[in-house]
C-alpha angles and dihedrals in degrees: 000000000000126000137171111256094225123167093159096149089069101021125266123303091245096044093051092047091048092056096053111113118223108273148151089286092063089045092052091049094049089047094053097043090038091053086055092049093045092055094045087055088047094053091046091069099041094098092052091055093046097045101082090054094040091051091058100036093048099030092236123193118224089257092054093047090052088047090055091049099046097045091080091044090056088049093050090052094054093039090056093061091040094051093045088061093042093048091057095042107040101020139269099265096046089047093052092046091049093048091049090049092052092046092051101044088047092050089057088050090053089053089062098041115131104201141013092267094059092039091056090043095055091040087056091055088045089054091053088061097042093047093054103042103059101054092042091047090052093048089056092048088050092050094054096044126097114246097237093053098026093113097051090040095055098037094050083056091046092058084076091074101060086040087059092050091050090047091052091055093047095045090048092055089063103028104047097051093045105032104018132247093285089065091064092057092048086054086050091061094063093093090070084089092057088051088063097040097045099078091045096051107033121061118229118255109276088205091060093044090053092048091053090055093250093130097160092050089049091051092050093047093051091045089056094049090047089052092050094048090046092054093044093054096035093222141093114271118247119253115267113263118264091240111118109240095169116128137174109259127197102228091193119094115286114241127221090231090066091073089067101051134078118346092342092068090067092047094049094049095050097042091046091052091050092050091052096048095047096051094037089057094036099052093034087064102032099048093054103035099091092048090048092053093049101035106031101034102026096235120159119252094251092054090047090051091050091051092048091048088054089059091053091051092049091048090054090051091051090053090050096048091050089048090057096051110025095089090052101044100028138240102279096049088047095051093042091051096046092048088047088051090052092051091050099048094044091042092052088047091052093047093046091055101237090258101168142025092244093053093050091047092054097046096039086051091052090047094053089052086066098036095053091050090051093050095050091043090056093053086057094041105047099058087048093065100059137065117251094259092061101021096108092045092047091050095045092047085068087055088063092057094045090052090053086049091051092050100042099038094063093039093055094047090047093049089052091050095043090052090055096257119159129252086245089064091046096055094037092057092048089050089051091052091050091050091055088053093048089053090048091051090060088071094047118124112248114235103175117139097359127117118242089249093054091050094054105028 
């Protein structure tokens, strides 16, 4: 069944959202969703902080340690697909709240695990929640943002994720030695409070409600948002623009196979490849950097941690820079430039021979400047490419490919190092993968300045 999503009496949903000025309501929503994303990032790194202690406490082999780390990644891969379907079926806010609840409860369960098998099992369940929350949350943020400022709006929000990663590392330095690894997972259960508060404080996406044929609910949700924005600004809202944002919406449930037909096939192939490349290179570097600093260059642990933290800082800067310019220059030029920068920094490092820890730290930090910009840009770009009925599925499908990159990148780098390969080869192959990504990005569809309806009508 197809119907015209027409709320002409009060202006279309899209046109009314487009005319909303920035207000405290937007800040509140980004804070609530951002807090969720912060803790999801925090929880993602918990195993890494606990692993050194676990290895000694439970006398783990290398294989068991790898099993403990990858269990969550496999859960995230599956969770991304499950949450995409849920996000399009039961709503963005409810899906995010459900994912946060699963993550938090599983974190508490991990704190009480008694062997590596139960640890890995609970981490797998935790991964289901983590993998699903971030792409669906990004979808929601996309759907409430104005088209002319959507890039900056979404990417400033996306800075929360790398901040959560950095916070997990910093907190672990103090908590694990003083209170043990279990305490980190107890902290990771705190977001269960957010899971309860989210549906009560964040209005469901009017675009999603309309696409599901729930026109009256969409109208009420948007009227509530408009009232909050009007109170926050203390002014009468401007009239919606005369531009017709109406679009035919299929109010039946979207299907995964629709991502692979017509114009969406090209979009899905390109964005999937970009997700894989970005996370393959990112985790191929980040997973092994601390070990390279200590084992290959003989640096002490404190220096290694400082160098690693430097990479996180430059990554945050890269995300901020792309947020400031992506609405002006466009998604495709930004992605091509960031991938090109990644190729350049890794290529120079490979040619230079990676002869010292400081040299690696400088070029690796320059690389993360570009990589974090790519990763954040993809969380903006992916939801833009799909209609409302399939937007969460489309965004979450990228999560599957980034999880594959997360798993394969470190495995390939570890295989090269384990076989006695040189650091030149490590960085050269990462540069080669990034080059493929830069070429693929040249064929990406540009979405700058267009409403989500215009991009998918």
